[in-house]
C-alpha positions, 0 to 999 in steps of 0.5 A: 281194446280196454278190458271189460268193467266188472259189475255188480247189479243191485235191484232187479225189478221193473227197472233193474230187469232192463239193466240186467238183460242189456248187460247180458245181451249187449257189449257195453263195456261192462261184464256182470259178474254179481246180482244182488236182489230182495227176493232171494230165490229168484235171484239165487236162480237168475244167477244160476242159470246165467253163471253170476254170483248171487249175494242175498245181502248187498253189501257183500256185493259191494265188499267184493274186490272183484267188482270194480263198479256197482249199478244201483236199480232199486226203490229210491228210498234205498239209493242212498245208503248203498251208493254211500256203502259202494263209495266207502269201497271205492267202487264207481257207482250208477244210480238210476233216477231220481238219485234220492228222494230229497236234495239233502240226502242226494248232497251227501252222496255227491259230497261222499263221491267227491271227497273220495274221488269215485265216480258217481253217475245218475241215469237219466235216460232221456238224454240219449233219446234220438229225439230229445238229440235232434230237437238239441240240436235244432233249437240253436237255429230257432232264434231266441227262445220264447217258451219251452213246454214238455209233456209226459203223460203215462199210462196208469199201471195196476202195479203202480197204485199210490201208497198213502204216506209217501210223496214219491209221486209222478214228478219223481217217478218220471217227471224228473226226466224232463227236470233233468231236460230243464237243467240241460237247457238252461245249465247253471241258471237260477230259476223260479218255480211254481206248481200245482198238483193233483192228488187223490187224497191228502196223503197220496202222492201226486198224480198230475203236476203243472209245472211252470220254471222261469229264468231271470230273463223271464224265458218260461218252461211249462211241463205237464206230467201225469198218469192217464188211462188214455194214450201216452203222450212224451213230447217236448217243444220249443218256440223261437223268434224264427220257428218252432220244434217239437218232438215226441220220442214215442213215435219218434217224431220231429217236426220243424215249424216256420211260423205256420208251415210245416218246413221238415218232418223226421221219423228218427228210428229207436234205439235203446237208450239204456245201452247207450247210456251204459256204454258211456259210463263204462267208457268214462271208467275205462278212459278215466274221462268225465262222466256224461251225467254226474251225481251233480247233474242228478242233485240238480233234477232232485232240488228242482223237484223239491222246489215244485213240492214246496211251491205246489204246498205254499201256493208261492214261488220258490227260487232255485239257485 
């Protein structure tokens, strides 16, 4: 059995606390040995409670020779400088999505990791949802695809109110998952993007995005992403010449249809996608095998998001090669 990878976790907010909990409670192949967070007093208490080392300055965590992998779960604007620091110190890096807020910054990160030969992974956990994996198993049997759709409507949260002067709205917050799904379904294909976004004010981040992505053959994928005051909706659907499949990863339900006849309905058990992702990350490091989700994958999602913003701003279609 391979020895666990010693891990430092930077950022223990809403997402980071999930990483923290799973690393302590689950066998992932990684051993959490150190943490860093902005709230120093809270960080010190957490570290003392669990026998971990605490670093007020993330640079000191990264430079510690006892740490071999760094997990970056900070606000996206901080991802790039932290990841570049870790890469410069030869540490494998997993960055919570989105990889970066802008493609140029993301490309700098990817290029630095490639040049240094350092593993860089992006935390797109939707890939590990059982519903998504089931749909991707069924999709090749639907005949030629005719249309794909994806919807993510998440509940409004008081602590997530819009912050004026930033473009970090719903698209980069969680819609990036669906853009990564598009990348998985159309790997390497150039896409034409059109988009419409709704904002509460001209300088506020978008709270609703409607996006259409089109392949060179004319196949379209429609995405609808929003914060809503009603029940959440998280689903994708693929319609082909021989039928269609629809899945909702909140309910775990996958339905397959042939014309208007429901031919199967499954309720899949929920699994902690973050745990699965961490296991695959550490396994790749232990066995020196390719990462399941690369920094380049994360960059592609950011490039698609950037094209969506440009299309919404100009009212014109934007090509992404």
